[in-house]
C-alpha positions as CSV (number, residue, x, y, z in Angstrom):
1,M,0.0,0.0,0.0
2,E,3.0,2.3,0.6
3,A,3.7,2.3,-3.2
4,A,0.1,3.5,-3.9
5,I,0.5,6.2,-1.2
6,N,3.7,7.4,-2.8
7,R,2.2,7.4,-6.3
8,Y,-0.8,9.4,-5.0
9,R,1.4,11.8,-3.2
10,L,3.5,12.6,-6.2
11,L,0.6,13.0,-8.6
12,A,-1.4,15.1,-6.1
13,L,1.5,17.6,-5.8
14,V,2.2,17.7,-9.5
15,V,-1.5,18.2,-10.4
16,G,-1.7,20.9,-7.7
17,V,1.3,22.8,-9.1
18,M,0.0,22.5,-12.6
19,L,-3.4,23.9,-11.6
20,L,-1.7,26.8,-10.0
21,L,0.2,27.4,-13.2
22,V,-3.0,27.3,-15.2
23,V,-4.9,29.7,-12.9
24,F,-2.2,32.1,-11.9
25,V,0.1,32.1,-15.0
26,G,-1.8,30.8,-18.1
27,M,-5.2,32.5,-17.5
28,P,-3.8,36.0,-16.6
29,I,-1.5,36.0,-19.7
30,R,-4.4,34.9,-21.8
31,Y,-7.1,37.3,-20.6
32,I,-5.0,40.3,-19.5
33,G,-2.0,39.9,-21.8
34,G,-3.9,38.7,-24.8
35,N,-1.6,35.8,-25.4
36,G,-3.2,32.4,-25.3
37,T,-0.1,30.3,-26.0
38,P,0.9,29.6,-22.3
39,S,-2.6,28.6,-21.4
40,A,-2.9,26.4,-24.5
41,I,0.3,24.5,-23.4
42,I,-0.3,24.3,-19.7
43,S,-4.0,23.5,-19.6
44,P,-3.9,20.2,-21.7
45,I,-0.9,19.0,-19.6
46,H,-2.8,19.7,-16.4
47,G,-5.8,17.9,-17.9
48,A,-3.8,14.8,-18.9
49,L,-2.1,14.7,-15.5
50,Y,-5.4,15.1,-13.7
51,I,-6.8,12.0,-15.5
52,V,-3.7,10.0,-14.4
53,Y,-4.2,11.5,-10.9
54,L,-7.8,10.2,-10.9
55,A,-6.6,6.7,-11.7
56,I,-4.0,6.8,-9.0
57,A,-6.5,8.2,-6.5
58,Y,-8.9,5.4,-7.3
59,D,-6.3,2.8,-6.8
60,L,-5.4,4.2,-3.3
61,W,-9.1,4.6,-2.4
62,R,-9.9,1.0,-3.4
63,K,-6.9,-0.4,-1.5
64,A,-7.7,1.6,1.6
65,G,-11.4,0.6,1.5
66,W,-12.7,4.1,2.2
67,P,-16.3,5.3,1.6
68,L,-17.3,7.1,-1.6
69,K,-17.2,10.4,0.2
70,Q,-13.4,10.1,0.6
71,M,-13.1,9.6,-3.2
72,A,-15.1,12.7,-3.8
73,V,-12.7,14.6,-1.6
74,M,-9.7,13.2,-3.5
75,V,-11.3,14.2,-6.8
76,S,-11.9,17.8,-5.7
77,A,-8.2,18.2,-5.0
78,G,-7.4,18.7,-8.6
79,L,-10.1,21.2,-9.3
80,V,-9.6,23.9,-6.7
81,P,-6.4,25.9,-6.5
82,F,-4.3,25.2,-3.3
83,L,-6.7,22.4,-2.2
84,A,-4.5,19.7,-3.5
85,F,-1.8,20.4,-1.0
86,F,-4.2,20.2,2.0
87,I,-6.0,17.1,0.7
88,E,-2.8,15.4,-0.1
89,R,-1.5,15.7,3.5
90,K,-4.9,14.5,4.9
91,I,-5.2,11.5,2.5
92,V,-1.6,10.4,3.0
93,R,-1.9,10.6,6.8
94,E,-5.1,8.6,6.8
95,A,-3.8,6.0,4.3
96,R,-0.7,5.4,6.4
97,E,-3.0,4.9,9.4
98,V,-5.0,2.3,7.5
99,A,-1.8,0.6,6.4
100,A,-0.5,0.5,10.0
101,V,-3.7,-1.0,11.3
102,R,-3.5,-3.7,8.6
103,A,0.1,-4.5,9.2
């Protein structure tokens, strides 16, 4: 289960950083600066990584045996700026608690 936790942690942080780049770099340059190129590059990368994140989150959720509400929390982490960093810490802590109980 530790491997699933580490994969989740890495993808959560990467997706969180990419979302910040989309919202605070790509969008202002597009709508204030009139240049859509950065947004056109960053947004699809974030989208693709978010899909991978969802698969990794599902894997951890399934292995931990959590209720559906926990999966909804994990999904929201890639949609709201800064939330990924808080959710990642919470999920990793709880997943390690589950792993310790099972060990």
